C-alpha positions in Angstrom: 0.0 -0.1 0.0 2.8 2.4 0.9 4.3 2.1 -2.6 1.0 2.8 -4.2 0.5 5.9 -2.0 4.0 7.2 -2.9 3.1 6.6 -6.6 -0.1 8.6 -6.2 1.9 11.5 -4.4 4.4 11.6 -7.3 1.5 12.1 -9.7 -0.1 14.8 -7.6 3.1 16.8 -6.8 6.3 17.3 -8.5 8.4 16.8 -5.4 11.0 14.2 -6.5 11.8 13.1 -2.9 8.2 12.9 -1.7 8.8 9.6 0.2 11.2 11.3 2.5 9.1 14.4 3.2 7.4 15.1 6.4 5.0 18.0 7.0 3.4 17.7 3.6 0.6 20.0 4.8 2.4 22.0 7.5 5.3 22.9 5.2 3.0 23.5 2.3 4.6 20.7 0.1 1.0 19.9 -0.9 -1.3 22.8 -1.8 -5.1 22.6 -1.4 -5.6 21.6 -5.0 -3.0 18.8 -4.8 -4.6 17.7 -1.5 -8.0 17.4 -3.1 -6.4 15.5 -6.0 -4.7 13.2 -3.6 -7.9 12.5 -1.7 -9.7 11.7 -5.0 -7.0 9.3 -6.1 -6.9 7.6 -2.7 -10.6 7.1 -2.8 -10.6 5.7 -6.3 -7.5 3.5 -5.9 -8.4 2.1 -2.5 -12.3 2.2 -2.7 -12.6 4.3 0.4 -14.5 7.5 1.2 -12.6 10.2 3.0 -15.1 12.3 4.9 -14.6 16.1 5.7 -13.8 15.4 9.3 -10.8 13.2 8.2 -9.3 16.0 6.1 -6.8 17.5 8.6 -3.1 18.0 8.6 -2.4 15.1 11.0 -3.9 12.6 8.5 -1.9 13.9 5.5 1.4 15.2 6.8 3.5 12.2 5.8 3.2 8.9 4.0 2.8 6.9 7.2 -0.1 9.1 8.4 -1.8 8.6 4.9 -1.3 4.9 5.2 -2.8 4.8 8.7 -5.8 6.7 7.4 -6.3 4.5 4.4 -6.0 1.4 6.6 -8.5 2.9 9.1 -11.0 3.6 6.4 -10.9 0.0 5.2 -8.4 -0.5 2.4 
């Protein structure tokens, strides 16, 4: 799953070293448009639904946090 999330992040953002980044939201590596694209791709790829209350920095700040969110939502 982690590899697929990295692949999606590489499509969404042009950061070549995305897998080593932390603070994707806090450090503005992902802007709001990229975040929405990421959410759409995660939902489509993993067959999950990410509700508004789940869209917060702590769930998207790094790849491990995104993995935990996807696992929690049932992928």
